[in-house]
C-alpha positions as CSV (number, residue, x, y, z in Angstrom):
1,M,-19.5,-29.9,36.3
2,L,-22.7,-27.8,36.1
3,S,-24.9,-28.3,33.1
4,L,-25.9,-25.4,30.8
5,G,-29.5,-25.4,32.2
6,A,-28.2,-25.2,35.8
7,I,-26.0,-22.3,35.0
8,R,-28.9,-20.4,33.4
9,K,-31.1,-21.1,36.6
10,L,-28.3,-19.8,38.9
11,C,-27.8,-16.6,36.8
12,A,-31.6,-16.0,36.9
13,A,-31.7,-16.3,40.7
14,F,-28.7,-13.9,41.1
15,D,-30.4,-11.4,38.9
16,A,-33.6,-11.6,40.9
17,V,-31.9,-11.1,44.2
18,A,-29.9,-8.1,42.9
19,L,-33.0,-6.4,41.6
20,T,-34.7,-6.9,45.0
21,V,-31.8,-5.4,46.9
22,I,-31.7,-2.4,44.6
23,A,-35.4,-1.9,44.8
24,A,-35.3,-2.0,48.7
25,G,-32.6,0.6,48.8
26,L,-34.4,3.0,46.4
27,S,-37.7,2.6,48.3
28,R,-36.2,3.8,51.7
29,Q,-37.6,7.2,52.7
30,P,-35.1,10.1,53.3
31,S,-34.9,11.7,56.8
32,G,-36.0,15.1,55.5
33,R,-39.6,15.5,54.3
34,H,-39.8,16.2,50.6
35,P,-42.6,18.6,49.5
36,F,-44.0,16.0,47.0
37,S,-43.8,13.0,49.4
38,T,-47.2,13.4,51.1
39,A,-49.0,11.2,48.6
40,H,-46.9,8.2,49.7
41,A,-46.4,9.0,53.3
42,H,-48.0,5.7,54.5
43,S,-46.5,3.5,51.7
44,P,-42.8,2.4,51.8
45,H,-42.8,1.7,48.0
46,P,-45.2,2.0,45.0
47,A,-48.1,-0.4,44.7
48,D,-46.7,-2.1,41.5
49,F,-43.1,-2.3,42.7
50,P,-41.8,-5.9,42.9
51,T,-41.4,-7.3,46.4
52,I,-38.9,-9.9,47.6
53,A,-41.6,-12.4,47.9
54,A,-42.7,-11.8,44.3
55,C,-39.1,-12.2,43.1
56,R,-38.7,-15.5,45.0
57,A,-41.9,-16.8,43.5
58,A,-40.6,-15.9,40.0
59,V,-37.3,-17.8,40.7
60,S,-39.3,-20.8,42.0
61,A,-41.5,-20.8,38.9
62,S,-38.4,-20.7,36.6
63,K,-37.0,-23.7,38.5
64,G,-40.2,-25.6,38.2
65,G,-40.2,-25.0,34.4
66,G,-36.9,-26.8,34.1
67,G,-35.5,-23.9,32.0
68,R,-37.3,-25.1,28.9
69,R,-38.4,-22.5,26.4
70,R,-41.9,-22.6,25.3
71,R,-42.1,-23.5,21.6
72,Q,-43.9,-21.0,19.4
73,P,-46.6,-22.5,17.3
74,S,-45.6,-22.8,13.6
75,P,-47.6,-20.5,11.3
76,S,-50.1,-22.0,8.9
77,P,-49.2,-22.3,5.2
78,A,-51.7,-19.6,4.3
79,A,-50.2,-17.2,6.9
80,A,-46.7,-18.0,5.6
81,A,-47.7,-17.4,2.0
82,A,-49.3,-14.0,2.8
83,P,-46.0,-12.2,3.4
84,A,-44.5,-13.7,0.2
85,A,-47.4,-12.5,-1.8
86,A,-47.3,-9.1,-0.2
87,K,-43.5,-8.9,-0.9
88,E,-44.2,-9.8,-4.6
89,E,-46.9,-7.1,-4.8
90,E,-44.4,-4.5,-3.5
91,Q,-42.0,-5.2,-6.4
92,P,-42.0,-2.7,-9.3
93,V,-44.3,-3.8,-12.1
94,L,-41.4,-3.9,-14.7
95,V,-39.5,-6.3,-12.5
96,R,-42.5,-8.6,-12.0
97,I,-43.2,-8.6,-15.8
98,K,-39.6,-9.4,-16.6
99,H,-39.6,-12.5,-14.3
100,E,-43.1,-13.7,-15.1
101,R,-43.0,-16.9,-17.2
102,D,-46.6,-18.0,-17.3
103,P,-48.3,-16.5,-20.4
104,E,-51.7,-16.1,-18.6
105,R,-50.3,-14.4,-15.6
106,L,-48.1,-12.2,-17.8
107,Y,-51.1,-11.1,-19.7
108,E,-53.1,-10.4,-16.6
109,L,-50.2,-8.4,-15.1
110,F,-49.8,-6.3,-18.2
111,R,-53.5,-5.8,-18.6
112,A,-53.9,-4.7,-14.9
113,N,-51.2,-2.1,-15.4
114,A,-52.5,-0.7,-18.7
115,H,-52.7,2.8,-17.3
116,N,-49.3,2.7,-15.7
117,R,-47.4,5.3,-17.6
118,L,-44.0,3.8,-16.6
119,L,-45.1,0.5,-18.3
120,V,-47.0,2.0,-21.3
121,E,-44.1,4.2,-22.4
122,N,-41.5,1.5,-22.0
123,R,-40.6,0.1,-25.4
124,F,-38.5,-2.7,-24.1
125,A,-41.3,-4.0,-21.8
126,F,-43.8,-4.0,-24.7
127,E,-41.5,-5.8,-27.1
128,D,-40.3,-8.4,-24.6
129,T,-43.9,-9.2,-23.5
130,V,-45.2,-9.5,-27.0
131,A,-42.2,-11.6,-28.0
132,R,-42.7,-14.1,-25.1
133,L,-46.5,-14.3,-25.7
134,A,-45.9,-14.9,-29.5
135,G,-43.2,-17.5,-28.7
136,A,-45.8,-19.3,-26.5
137,R,-48.2,-19.1,-29.6
138,R,-50.6,-17.0,-27.6
139,N,-51.5,-14.5,-30.4
140,D,-54.9,-14.1,-28.8
141,L,-53.3,-12.6,-25.7
142,V,-51.1,-10.4,-27.9
143,E,-54.2,-9.1,-29.6
144,E,-55.9,-8.5,-26.3
145,I,-53.0,-6.4,-25.0
146,L,-52.3,-4.3,-28.1
147,E,-56.0,-3.6,-28.8
148,Q,-56.4,-2.5,-25.2
149,H,-53.5,-0.1,-25.5
150,K,-54.8,1.3,-28.8
151,A,-57.7,2.8,-26.8
152,L,-55.5,4.6,-24.3
153,P,-54.8,8.3,-24.6
154,Q,-51.4,7.4,-26.1
155,G,-53.3,5.9,-29.0
156,R,-53.8,9.4,-30.4
157,R,-50.0,9.7,-30.9
158,E,-48.8,8.3,-34.3
159,G,-45.5,7.2,-32.8
160,F,-47.3,5.0,-30.3
161,V,-49.5,3.4,-33.0
162,V,-46.4,2.8,-35.1
163,R,-45.0,0.8,-32.2
164,I,-48.1,-1.3,-32.1
165,I,-48.0,-1.9,-35.8
166,G,-44.4,-3.0,-35.5
167,L,-45.3,-5.3,-32.6
168,Y,-48.0,-7.0,-34.6
169,G,-45.3,-7.5,-37.3
170,K,-43.0,-9.2,-34.8
171,A,-45.8,-11.4,-33.6
172,R,-46.4,-12.4,-37.3
173,M,-49.8,-10.9,-37.4
174,P,-49.6,-8.7,-40.5
175,D,-53.4,-8.5,-41.0
176,H,-53.8,-6.9,-37.5
177,A,-51.0,-4.5,-38.4
178,L,-52.8,-3.4,-41.5
179,R,-56.1,-3.1,-39.7
180,T,-54.4,-0.9,-37.1
181,F,-53.3,1.5,-39.8
182,Q,-56.7,1.5,-41.4
183,E,-58.4,2.3,-38.0
184,M,-56.1,5.0,-36.9
185,G,-58.8,7.6,-37.6
186,M,-61.2,5.9,-35.2
187,Y,-58.9,6.7,-32.3
188,G,-58.3,10.3,-33.4
189,C,-54.7,9.6,-34.6
190,P,-53.4,11.3,-37.7
191,R,-51.7,9.3,-40.4
192,T,-48.5,10.3,-42.1
193,A,-45.9,8.5,-44.2
194,K,-44.3,7.3,-40.9
195,S,-47.2,5.0,-40.1
196,L,-47.6,4.0,-43.8
197,N,-44.0,3.0,-44.0
198,A,-44.2,0.9,-40.8
199,T,-47.2,-0.9,-42.2
200,M,-45.5,-1.5,-45.6
201,K,-42.5,-2.9,-43.8
202,V,-44.6,-5.5,-41.9
203,L,-46.5,-6.5,-45.1
204,I,-43.3,-6.9,-47.1
205,R,-41.7,-9.0,-44.4
206,A,-44.8,-11.3,-44.6
207,R,-44.4,-11.2,-48.4
208,L,-47.9,-9.8,-48.9
209,F,-46.9,-7.8,-51.9
210,D,-50.4,-7.3,-53.3
211,D,-51.5,-5.7,-50.0
212,V,-48.5,-3.4,-50.3
213,L,-49.4,-2.2,-53.8
214,R,-53.0,-1.8,-52.7
215,L,-51.9,0.2,-49.7
216,I,-49.8,2.5,-51.8
217,Q,-52.6,3.2,-54.2
218,E,-55.0,3.9,-51.4
219,G,-52.5,6.0,-49.5
220,S,-53.1,9.3,-51.0
221,E,-56.7,8.8,-52.2
222,K,-58.3,7.1,-49.2
223,Y,-56.1,8.1,-46.3
224,G,-54.6,11.4,-47.5
225,V,-51.0,10.2,-47.0
226,E,-48.3,11.4,-49.3
227,L,-45.4,9.0,-50.0
228,D,-41.9,10.2,-49.0
229,D,-38.5,9.0,-50.1
230,I,-38.6,6.1,-47.6
231,S,-41.9,4.9,-49.0
232,Y,-40.6,4.9,-52.6
233,N,-37.3,3.2,-51.6
234,T,-39.2,0.5,-49.8
235,V,-41.3,-0.2,-52.9
236,V,-38.2,-0.2,-55.1
237,K,-36.5,-2.7,-52.8
238,M,-39.6,-4.9,-52.9
239,F,-39.7,-5.0,-56.7
240,C,-36.0,-5.7,-56.8
241,D,-36.3,-8.6,-54.4
242,M,-39.1,-9.9,-56.6
243,G,-36.9,-9.7,-59.7
244,E,-39.3,-7.1,-61.3
245,L,-36.5,-4.7,-62.3
246,R,-38.5,-2.7,-64.8
247,A,-41.2,-2.1,-62.3
248,A,-38.6,-0.9,-59.8
249,Y,-37.1,1.4,-62.3
250,R,-40.5,2.9,-63.1
251,I,-41.0,3.6,-59.4
252,M,-37.8,5.7,-59.5
253,L,-39.2,7.6,-62.4
254,E,-42.5,8.2,-60.6
255,M,-40.5,9.6,-57.7
256,G,-39.3,12.5,-59.8
257,E,-42.8,13.1,-61.2
258,S,-44.2,13.3,-57.6
259,G,-41.6,15.8,-56.5
260,V,-39.6,13.3,-54.4
261,R,-36.0,13.3,-55.5
262,P,-34.3,9.8,-55.8
263,D,-31.5,9.6,-53.4
264,V,-28.3,7.5,-53.1
265,I,-30.3,4.6,-51.5
266,T,-32.6,4.5,-54.6
267,Y,-29.7,4.3,-57.0
268,T,-27.7,1.8,-54.9
269,T,-30.7,-0.5,-54.6
270,L,-31.3,-0.5,-58.3
271,M,-27.6,-0.9,-59.2
272,A,-27.3,-3.9,-56.9
273,A,-30.3,-5.6,-58.6
274,F,-29.2,-4.9,-62.1
275,Y,-25.7,-6.1,-61.4
276,K,-27.0,-9.2,-59.7
277,Y,-29.0,-10.1,-62.8
278,G,-26.0,-9.5,-65.1
279,Q,-27.3,-6.3,-66.7
280,R,-24.0,-4.4,-66.4
281,E,-25.0,-1.6,-68.9
282,V,-27.9,-0.5,-66.8
283,G,-26.0,-0.8,-63.6
284,D,-23.2,1.4,-65.0
285,G,-25.7,3.8,-66.4
286,L,-27.3,4.2,-63.0
287,W,-23.9,4.8,-61.4
288,N,-23.3,7.6,-64.0
289,L,-26.8,9.0,-63.6
290,M,-26.4,9.1,-59.8
291,R,-23.1,11.1,-60.2
292,L,-24.7,13.4,-62.9
293,R,-27.6,14.3,-60.6
294,G,-25.4,15.2,-57.7
295,C,-25.8,12.1,-55.6
296,D,-22.4,11.3,-54.2
297,P,-21.8,7.5,-53.8
298,T,-21.6,6.1,-50.3
299,L,-19.6,3.2,-48.9
300,A,-22.5,0.9,-49.8
301,S,-22.6,2.2,-53.4
302,Y,-18.9,1.4,-53.8
303,N,-19.2,-2.0,-52.3
304,V,-22.0,-2.9,-54.8
305,R,-19.9,-1.9,-57.7
306,I,-16.8,-3.7,-56.3
307,Q,-18.9,-6.8,-55.8
308,F,-19.9,-6.8,-59.5
309,L,-16.2,-6.4,-60.6
310,I,-15.1,-9.2,-58.3
311,N,-17.8,-11.5,-59.7
312,R,-16.4,-10.7,-63.2
313,K,-12.8,-11.5,-61.9
314,R,-11.7,-7.9,-62.4
315,G,-9.8,-7.6,-59.1
316,W,-7.4,-4.9,-60.4
317,Q,-10.3,-2.6,-61.5
318,A,-11.9,-3.2,-58.1
319,N,-8.6,-2.2,-56.4
320,D,-8.5,1.0,-58.5
321,L,-12.0,1.8,-57.3
322,V,-10.8,1.4,-53.7
323,R,-8.2,4.1,-54.4
324,K,-10.9,6.4,-55.7
325,M,-12.8,5.7,-52.5
326,F,-9.8,7.0,-50.5
327,A,-9.5,10.0,-52.8
328,S,-13.2,10.9,-52.2
329,G,-12.8,10.6,-48.4
330,I,-14.6,7.3,-48.0
331,K,-12.8,4.7,-45.9
332,P,-13.2,1.0,-47.0
333,D,-14.7,-1.4,-44.4
334,E,-14.3,-5.1,-43.8
335,I,-16.8,-5.9,-46.6
336,T,-14.7,-4.0,-49.1
337,Y,-11.4,-5.6,-48.1
338,N,-13.0,-9.1,-48.0
339,L,-14.2,-8.6,-51.6
340,I,-10.8,-7.4,-52.8
341,I,-9.0,-10.3,-51.1
342,K,-11.5,-12.8,-52.6
343,G,-11.1,-11.2,-56.0
344,F,-7.3,-11.5,-56.0
345,F,-7.4,-15.1,-54.8
346,M,-9.9,-15.9,-57.6
347,M,-7.6,-14.4,-60.1
348,G,-4.6,-16.4,-58.8
349,E,-3.0,-13.3,-57.3
350,H,-2.3,-14.9,-54.0
351,E,0.6,-12.6,-53.0
352,M,-1.5,-9.5,-53.7
353,A,-4.4,-11.0,-51.6
354,K,-2.0,-11.5,-48.7
355,T,-0.7,-7.9,-49.1
356,V,-4.2,-6.5,-49.0
357,F,-4.9,-8.5,-45.8
358,L,-1.8,-7.2,-44.1
359,A,-2.6,-3.6,-45.3
360,M,-5.9,-3.7,-43.4
361,H,-4.1,-3.3,-40.1
362,G,-2.1,-0.3,-41.2
363,R,-5.3,1.4,-42.5
364,G,-7.2,1.1,-39.3
365,C,-9.5,-1.7,-40.3
366,K,-9.2,-5.0,-38.4
367,P,-10.2,-8.2,-40.1
368,N,-13.5,-9.8,-39.0
369,S,-14.6,-13.4,-39.1
370,K,-15.5,-13.3,-42.7
371,V,-12.1,-12.0,-43.8
372,Y,-10.4,-14.8,-41.8
373,Q,-12.7,-17.3,-43.4
374,T,-11.8,-16.1,-46.8
375,M,-8.1,-16.2,-46.0
376,V,-8.0,-19.6,-44.5
377,H,-10.2,-21.1,-47.3
378,Y,-8.1,-19.8,-50.2
379,L,-4.8,-20.5,-48.5
380,C,-5.9,-24.1,-48.1
381,E,-6.9,-24.2,-51.7
382,K,-3.3,-23.0,-52.6
383,K,-2.0,-25.6,-50.1
384,D,-0.3,-22.9,-48.0
385,F,-1.2,-24.8,-44.8
386,D,1.4,-23.2,-42.6
387,L,0.0,-19.7,-43.1
388,A,-3.5,-21.1,-43.1
389,F,-2.8,-22.6,-39.7
390,R,-1.6,-19.3,-38.2
391,Y,-4.6,-17.4,-39.4
392,C,-7.0,-20.1,-38.4
393,K,-5.6,-20.3,-34.9
394,D,-5.7,-16.5,-34.6
395,S,-9.3,-16.5,-35.7
396,M,-10.4,-19.3,-33.4
397,E,-8.7,-17.6,-30.4
398,K,-11.1,-14.7,-31.1
399,N,-14.0,-17.2,-31.1
400,W,-14.4,-16.9,-34.9
401,F,-14.5,-20.4,-36.3
402,P,-14.2,-21.1,-40.1
403,S,-16.7,-23.4,-41.8
404,V,-16.6,-27.1,-41.1
405,D,-15.4,-27.8,-44.7
406,T,-12.5,-25.4,-44.3
407,I,-11.5,-26.9,-41.0
408,N,-11.6,-30.4,-42.5
409,Q,-9.4,-29.2,-45.4
410,L,-6.9,-27.6,-43.1
411,L,-6.6,-30.6,-40.8
412,K,-6.1,-32.9,-43.8
413,G,-3.5,-30.5,-45.1
414,L,-1.6,-30.3,-41.9
415,M,-1.5,-34.1,-41.5
416,S,-0.3,-34.5,-45.1
417,I,2.8,-32.3,-44.4
418,S,3.4,-34.1,-41.0
419,K,2.3,-31.1,-38.9
420,D,0.6,-33.3,-36.4
421,R,1.3,-30.8,-33.5
422,N,-0.4,-28.0,-35.4
423,A,-3.4,-30.2,-36.1
424,R,-3.7,-31.1,-32.5
425,E,-3.7,-27.4,-31.6
426,I,-6.6,-26.8,-34.0
427,M,-8.4,-29.8,-32.5
428,K,-8.0,-28.3,-29.0
429,L,-9.5,-25.1,-30.0
430,V,-12.3,-26.9,-31.9
431,T,-13.1,-29.0,-28.8
432,G,-13.5,-25.8,-26.7
433,R,-15.9,-24.1,-29.0
434,K,-19.2,-22.8,-27.5
435,P,-21.6,-23.9,-28.8
436,S,-19.9,-27.1,-29.6
437,Y,-19.9,-28.9,-32.9
438,S,-22.2,-31.8,-33.5
439,D,-21.0,-35.4,-32.6
440,D,-20.8,-36.3,-36.3
441,E,-18.6,-33.3,-37.1
442,M,-16.3,-34.0,-34.1
443,K,-16.0,-37.6,-35.2
444,V,-14.8,-36.5,-38.6
445,F,-12.3,-34.1,-37.1
446,K,-10.9,-36.8,-34.8
447,D,-10.7,-39.3,-37.6
448,I,-8.6,-37.0,-39.7
449,V,-6.1,-36.3,-36.9
450,S,-5.9,-39.8,-35.5
451,H,-5.9,-41.9,-38.7
452,R,-4.3,-39.5,-41.1
453,K,-7.1,-39.9,-43.6
454,T,-5.8,-37.1,-45.8
455,G,-7.3,-38.5,-48.9
456,R,-10.9,-38.3,-47.7
């Protein structure tokens, strides 16, 4: 048996001899004299053509080498890293920013491409970068990036500056957002209610209410900005959240004096606040005033009024209001149905609550997780554990899990009526939940099913 090396040497020798024979045949002169053959009349073959001796020498050299291939020297680490760095440089800047995890390198990469229009105009890249730097608690780098971009030509566009104000808000730097609004004139950017509203939103989220009021007062006097309906509604919502209902109502009156008509958002916000604090007369008066001034109620307006009626255990009146919604062309949503179902359960009208739940499907509105939570909770309260099991299983299979207390109550109820199999089905779904329940919660579930601790 010939080895692989011997076969390779034999093949190389045959190739060399064949090439030599072919070369000898081609170099033989023809009998007739060719008009262009005078230059090589005394030479049987070209000077650089391989001879038989040269081929034999090559074959001998290959034999002497033993057929071993010369090993190429391995590149140095620096040489190996160079192509990788070059390949990284060739990647689009947006891809490199997306995959960069080091805050310092992310900042340098963003800063080096400050004039790249593809990056500057990309809202997602801005928000993602600021969010990651803020998450790393590098507000200094956030400030460096945003201040640099304020000086770009895009900084003369109000929409671009509004984006920077919003990004300062997301980074929880409200003082910088306010300063950006105040310095817009330095960059040749005009101010309107759009940038004012963005600044107010950031300040309210940071609960800097005094700064908001100061900004409103200075808006028209110092900056020449006229408030619009969004500005007034923002202030109304702020006062309502603070519990200052009289101040919120005065803002609505100032709207009319300033030539800005209160809209349905204004009335709905005020109604919700007055109903929440138990001032039904004012809430009903606002509803009537809204209708009198030609503002048609929206879905949100109806839901606010229905919420108040449910809290007063007036489920039938709330149900009548739903009929009026249909008559006016407004379709109830999941929030509406959830309120009505809850209201009937609270009144003890369990059959009516189940009827409303089943009617949702026929009216083109599918139950969401909150509706299922309401149904399972109150069915367990009524000790209708069979139906509660069906709805709970249906909800869990959609990856909507009721509260831990509701699951505990259901498992105890199923074990109390000897529905061990149903309880184990619920446990199987609970075990497969992502993200999973805590160890303590799982221990309680298992104890209920395994030990039948229905009295706990």
